[in-house]
Backbone bond lengths (Angstrom), bond angles and torsions (degrees), N, CA, C in turn:
res aa  C-N    CA-C-N  psi(-1)  N-CA   C-N-CA  omega(-1)  CA-C   N-CA-C  phi
1 M - - - 1.446 - - 1.524 109.45 -
2 E 1.306 115.43 133.01 1.464 119.43 177.09 1.516 111.59 -94.45
3 A 1.336 116.98 -22.82 1.461 120.45 -179.87 1.522 109.04 -153.36
4 V 1.333 116.53 143.92 1.466 121.83 179.81 1.528 108.55 -134.55
5 V 1.339 115.72 136.60 1.455 122.23 175.97 1.527 107.27 -122.49
6 S 1.324 116.48 132.14 1.457 121.72 177.60 1.526 108.99 -91.56
7 A 1.325 116.78 126.06 1.463 121.57 179.06 1.530 109.74 -86.62
8 S 1.306 116.31 160.85 1.471 121.38 -178.34 1.528 112.54 -62.57
9 D 1.354 117.91 -22.93 1.466 121.32 178.67 1.526 112.55 -84.59
10 G 1.328 117.44 2.30 1.459 121.83 178.76 1.520 114.28 94.69
11 N 1.333 117.81 -13.02 1.465 120.19 177.02 1.519 110.17 -70.61
12 W 1.311 115.44 148.98 1.456 121.68 173.68 1.516 108.71 -105.29
13 Y 1.322 116.48 141.59 1.460 122.54 176.39 1.517 107.46 -119.31
14 G 1.326 114.80 118.23 1.458 121.00 -178.82 1.515 110.55 -106.79
15 Y 1.312 115.07 147.17 1.467 122.11 -179.28 1.519 107.28 -125.59
16 Y 1.337 115.91 131.46 1.457 120.84 -171.42 1.520 112.53 -131.77
17 H 1.322 114.03 156.80 1.468 124.31 175.23 1.526 105.53 -95.64
18 N 1.328 116.67 124.93 1.460 122.64 -178.98 1.521 108.12 -124.07
19 E 1.320 116.88 140.34 1.467 120.45 178.96 1.514 110.09 -122.24
20 R 1.330 114.94 134.98 1.467 120.57 173.41 1.529 107.72 -120.39
21 V 1.323 116.22 152.41 1.462 120.52 179.21 1.520 109.22 -64.56
22 A 1.321 115.88 139.24 1.470 121.98 -178.19 1.529 109.88 -79.32
23 T 1.331 117.13 68.51 1.464 121.76 -176.83 1.525 112.10 -62.42
24 V 1.333 117.10 -25.91 1.460 120.93 177.97 1.527 110.85 -60.74
25 C 1.329 117.01 -20.43 1.469 121.68 -178.96 1.524 112.55 -96.79
26 G 1.303 117.66 11.22 1.460 120.59 178.57 1.519 111.53 83.23
27 N 1.318 116.10 -144.59 1.457 122.29 -177.37 1.524 109.48 -78.86
28 T 1.322 116.71 98.30 1.455 121.37 -178.35 1.518 110.29 -146.32
29 T 1.309 115.81 156.06 1.463 120.72 173.29 1.523 110.21 -100.03
30 K 1.318 117.25 -0.58 1.458 120.80 -179.53 1.532 109.73 -73.64
31 A 1.318 114.43 157.82 1.463 120.09 -174.52 1.522 112.00 -122.77
32 V 1.324 113.36 169.14 1.460 122.48 173.93 1.530 106.65 -122.06
33 P 1.335 117.67 110.27 1.462 119.05 177.40 1.524 111.78 -78.54
34 R 1.319 115.78 151.63 1.460 123.40 177.24 1.521 107.72 -151.26
35 I 1.311 117.00 171.87 1.458 121.49 -173.09 1.518 109.99 -120.43
36 G 1.321 115.28 132.30 1.456 121.12 -179.88 1.516 112.05 -123.94
37 A 1.332 115.05 172.17 1.465 122.00 -179.00 1.528 109.36 -132.73
38 A 1.322 115.51 152.66 1.459 122.16 177.36 1.526 108.79 -147.33
39 R 1.333 116.09 159.55 1.465 121.44 -179.94 1.524 109.27 -125.55
40 S 1.319 115.80 140.29 1.460 121.52 174.74 1.525 109.23 -123.52
41 K 1.326 116.06 132.27 1.470 121.15 176.96 1.524 111.36 -102.47
42 D 1.355 116.05 1.54 1.465 120.32 -177.79 1.527 112.16 -129.83
43 H 1.318 115.83 39.72 1.470 123.54 176.54 1.522 113.63 56.29
44 G 1.314 115.86 39.70 1.458 120.87 173.53 1.509 116.79 92.50
45 A 1.337 118.48 -0.40 1.468 120.15 178.43 1.527 110.05 -67.15
46 T 1.327 117.33 -39.82 1.465 122.61 176.17 1.528 108.43 -136.28
47 W 1.327 115.12 154.35 1.467 121.30 -177.85 1.518 110.18 -130.42
48 Y 1.336 116.43 141.01 1.452 123.67 172.96 1.528 106.79 -106.01
49 D 1.319 116.40 120.23 1.460 120.63 -176.76 1.522 110.47 -74.47
50 L 1.337 116.22 123.70 1.457 121.55 177.26 1.524 111.30 -90.97
51 G 1.318 117.58 -9.90 1.454 121.69 176.16 1.514 113.50 102.93
52 I 1.309 114.72 -174.16 1.463 122.84 -178.12 1.534 108.64 -81.02
53 I 1.331 116.40 129.27 1.462 119.87 179.86 1.527 112.49 -105.91
54 L 1.322 118.38 -24.70 1.462 121.71 178.22 1.516 109.62 -139.85
55 E 1.333 115.81 129.32 1.455 119.82 172.18 1.524 108.79 -152.14
56 A 1.314 114.82 148.90 1.464 120.71 -177.46 1.527 110.23 -80.03
57 S 1.301 115.32 152.00 1.455 122.00 175.55 1.528 109.62 -70.17
58 E 1.329 116.91 144.12 1.465 120.59 177.19 1.524 111.76 -59.72
59 S 1.321 117.21 -23.01 1.471 120.01 179.55 1.524 111.94 -66.76
60 T 1.338 117.49 -14.02 1.463 120.51 178.89 1.525 112.50 -95.72
61 F 1.334 118.47 -3.05 1.465 121.93 -178.56 1.525 110.79 -75.88
62 V 1.326 115.64 146.62 1.468 122.48 175.99 1.532 106.71 -123.32
63 C 1.326 116.20 97.07 1.464 120.83 -174.78 1.527 112.85 -65.06
64 N 1.318 118.48 -30.81 1.473 120.75 -178.31 1.536 111.62 -98.60
65 T 1.327 116.66 28.76 1.459 121.63 -179.35 1.531 111.87 -65.90
66 N 1.318 116.23 155.23 1.463 121.83 173.21 1.522 111.66 -83.16
67 N 1.323 117.75 -8.96 1.456 121.68 177.23 1.527 107.98 -63.52
68 R 1.314 116.92 127.45 1.469 121.10 -176.28 1.520 113.29 -76.45
69 Y 1.335 117.64 -12.80 1.456 120.07 -172.22 1.529 114.55 -116.38
70 F 1.335 117.51 -45.65 1.458 121.46 -171.68 1.524 112.21 -122.49
71 V 1.335 116.23 148.34 1.471 121.70 171.99 1.529 110.30 -100.19
72 G 1.293 116.71 -2.43 1.457 123.98 -178.34 1.511 108.30 152.38
73 G 1.321 116.77 -174.14 1.456 120.05 176.50 1.515 113.38 118.79
74 V 1.349 114.15 -171.93 1.464 122.43 179.21 1.521 108.45 -137.73
75 G 1.329 117.01 146.50 1.464 119.89 179.20 1.518 112.01 179.89
76 D 1.344 116.28 -159.52 1.465 122.94 178.61 1.520 110.35 45.20
77 L 1.303 116.38 78.19 1.445 122.38 -165.29 1.514 115.18 -116.56
78 S 1.307 113.92 167.65 1.449 124.61 169.43 1.522 106.11 -144.99
79 V 1.326 117.51 152.99 1.460 120.41 179.33 1.519 110.02 -132.08
80 V 1.328 115.42 156.08 1.464 121.33 173.94 1.520 108.38 -147.87
81 L 1.326 114.74 136.17 1.461 121.22 175.11 1.524 107.44 -91.07
82 D 1.324 117.36 132.75 1.472 118.82 -178.30 1.531 110.57 -66.97
83 R 1.318 116.07 164.30 1.470 121.86 -175.30 1.519 113.34 -58.06
84 S 1.315 116.90 -32.50 1.468 119.90 -178.48 1.529 112.10 -82.09
85 G 1.341 117.41 -9.99 1.459 121.00 -177.99 1.517 112.82 73.38
86 Q 1.326 116.38 20.36 1.468 120.67 -177.44 1.521 112.64 -94.58
87 F 1.340 118.37 -35.50 1.465 122.05 -176.13 1.517 111.76 -129.03
88 L 1.329 115.05 142.02 1.452 122.14 170.06 1.518 106.87 -102.25
89 Y 1.317 116.82 129.00 1.461 121.57 176.78 1.522 108.14 -105.14
90 V 1.322 115.63 129.51 1.460 122.66 179.00 1.528 107.31 -110.81
91 F 1.329 116.43 117.36 1.466 122.56 176.48 1.527 106.37 -102.37
92 F 1.330 117.75 133.05 1.458 119.92 -171.89 1.521 110.93 -152.32
93 S 1.325 115.40 159.88 1.465 121.50 172.68 1.514 107.84 -83.07
94 Q 1.327 116.32 141.13 1.459 119.84 175.73 1.520 109.19 -127.36
95 Y 1.324 114.06 136.21 1.460 122.43 -175.70 1.523 108.14 -115.94
96 G 1.318 116.70 74.33 1.458 121.71 -174.30 1.510 113.86 -89.03
97 R 1.321 115.28 172.66 1.468 123.36 -179.14 1.523 111.31 -65.49
98 T 1.333 117.03 -43.37 1.461 120.46 -176.94 1.523 110.27 -106.03
99 V 1.329 116.87 161.50 1.456 121.76 178.81 1.526 110.26 -58.13
100 A 1.323 117.36 -38.09 1.469 121.07 -179.95 1.529 112.23 -64.27
101 E 1.330 118.38 -19.52 1.462 122.30 -179.76 1.525 111.88 -101.28
102 Q 1.321 118.09 11.18 1.457 122.47 -179.36 1.519 109.81 -111.60
103 G 1.315 115.98 154.46 1.454 120.70 177.48 1.509 111.73 119.06
104 V 1.323 115.70 -150.94 1.460 121.12 -179.30 1.521 108.55 -95.68
105 G 1.323 115.49 127.28 1.455 121.24 178.06 1.515 110.11 -110.42
106 V 1.310 115.88 164.99 1.462 121.10 176.01 1.530 108.40 -139.64
107 A 1.317 115.09 137.13 1.459 121.71 175.99 1.522 107.93 -127.98
108 R 1.309 115.85 149.00 1.461 120.98 -179.83 1.518 108.88 -118.78
109 M 1.328 115.38 133.19 1.458 121.38 178.69 1.522 109.07 -125.50
110 V 1.309 117.55 139.17 1.461 121.64 174.40 1.532 107.73 -65.44
111 W 1.321 116.98 120.62 1.468 121.39 -175.64 1.529 110.86 -60.46
112 G 1.310 118.36 -32.52 1.456 121.47 178.25 1.524 113.70 -65.16
113 D 1.322 117.17 -16.26 1.472 121.90 179.21 1.533 112.80 -94.61
114 R 1.303 118.03 9.48 1.469 120.79 -171.41 1.527 114.51 -61.48
115 D 1.328 118.44 -25.64 1.470 121.28 178.92 1.517 112.84 -98.33
116 R 1.297 117.37 -0.40 1.468 121.93 -174.84 1.526 111.08 -75.49
117 R 1.322 115.52 131.62 1.458 121.15 176.97 1.519 107.91 -115.17
118 V 1.329 115.71 137.63 1.464 120.99 -176.11 1.523 108.95 -124.52
119 K 1.336 117.44 129.96 1.466 121.42 175.12 1.515 109.07 -73.82
120 Q 1.327 116.44 126.53 1.461 121.42 176.81 1.518 108.36 -137.80
121 G 1.308 117.30 122.26 1.459 120.66 178.02 1.509 112.12 78.82
122 A 1.312 115.45 177.24 1.469 121.53 -176.88 1.521 110.56 -74.79
123 G 1.321 116.30 106.47 1.456 121.15 175.92 1.516 114.87 72.65
124 T 1.295 118.81 8.84 1.456 120.53 -179.98 1.516 108.50 -98.62
125 D 1.313 116.19 122.59 1.450 121.32 -178.82 1.516 107.78 -105.41
126 K 1.332 117.45 116.71 1.454 120.98 -178.44 1.507 110.48 -126.16
127 F 1.306 115.71 148.03 1.459 123.65 176.78 1.509 108.25 -97.58
128 A 1.304 116.34 137.66 1.460 117.88 174.55 1.509 110.71 -171.67
129 G 1.312 115.48 140.53 1.458 120.28 168.29 1.518 106.72 -82.71
130 Q 1.302 116.77 169.69 1.466 120.35 -176.64 1.521 111.75 -55.72
131 E 1.333 117.67 -45.18 1.457 119.47 -176.90 1.521 111.13 -70.89
132 A 1.329 117.95 -38.28 1.460 119.93 177.67 1.526 109.81 -64.55
133 R 1.344 117.41 -38.43 1.454 120.68 179.16 1.525 109.27 -63.44
134 F 1.329 117.44 -41.78 1.463 120.66 177.22 1.519 109.92 -60.64
135 F 1.326 116.49 -43.64 1.462 119.22 -179.24 1.523 110.70 -61.80
136 M 1.331 117.32 -42.91 1.463 119.86 -177.03 1.519 111.70 -61.49
137 S 1.312 116.66 -29.23 1.452 118.12 -179.34 1.532 111.80 -98.72
138 G 1.329 116.71 -3.75 1.461 120.50 -178.76 1.511 112.15 -92.34
139 R 1.326 115.48 -176.27 1.452 121.82 177.49 1.513 108.20 -116.34
140 S 1.313 115.86 153.35 1.452 121.15 179.69 1.521 110.92 -76.16
141 T 1.307 114.80 146.22 1.453 122.02 174.37 1.517 107.73 -133.32
142 Y 1.323 118.00 129.08 1.457 118.84 -178.90 1.519 109.96 -74.87
143 I 1.343 115.06 150.57 1.454 119.70 175.81 1.526 111.05 -112.21
144 I 1.314 116.31 -21.74 1.462 121.21 174.93 1.522 106.94 -130.95
145 R 1.307 116.97 118.73 1.460 120.69 179.75 1.525 109.06 -78.55
146 F 1.304 116.15 133.52 1.459 122.79 179.34 1.522 109.22 -101.86
147 N 1.304 116.04 131.84 1.464 122.13 174.98 1.514 108.76 -122.31
148 R 1.312 116.82 138.34 1.467 120.73 -179.74 1.517 111.73 -56.33
149 R 1.311 118.30 -34.95 1.459 119.97 -178.76 1.530 112.01 -67.23
150 D 1.332 118.36 -14.19 1.461 121.83 179.13 1.535 112.36 -79.74
151 V 1.323 117.06 -11.11 1.461 121.21 -177.18 1.521 108.78 -87.89
152 P 1.337 118.08 124.46 1.478 119.37 179.47 1.521 110.94 -66.06
153 S 1.285 116.37 147.20 1.461 122.45 179.26 1.515 109.95 -69.64
154 T 1.337 116.91 143.01 1.464 121.05 177.61 1.511 111.28 -100.93
155 R 1.336 116.72 9.70 1.471 120.31 -179.02 1.494 112.64 -78.41
């Protein structure tokens, strides 16, 4: 688990980085990271997997990338529940096709939907609140443009 949030009912909700082999790219050892959720009713002794909540579209993968590990995807996350307990914010790394789709992303999920599971695709069981589901099918948009000249020199 990369992040855990304790709910008012005593359940713990864990969020994890999961990697699957990038089979869409043929014979490769590179992976596609994605983000999943799980629930524990015994303070982390056991976990019930709620499934993948965020994953990048295959259209954003770059099979011939110079990246030694990933062809695209989302992962390496942190989460925070807002003060009102209404929304969970997921901050994550995104490895998109274009520069505008790379960097740190943020998704918002209705906290009340945290146990909701949604059928998507043939035999694929995924968990998602309405906003997380929208994000999974949406495209990333940057909010702060990064320029190399903005980075201070380390010399």
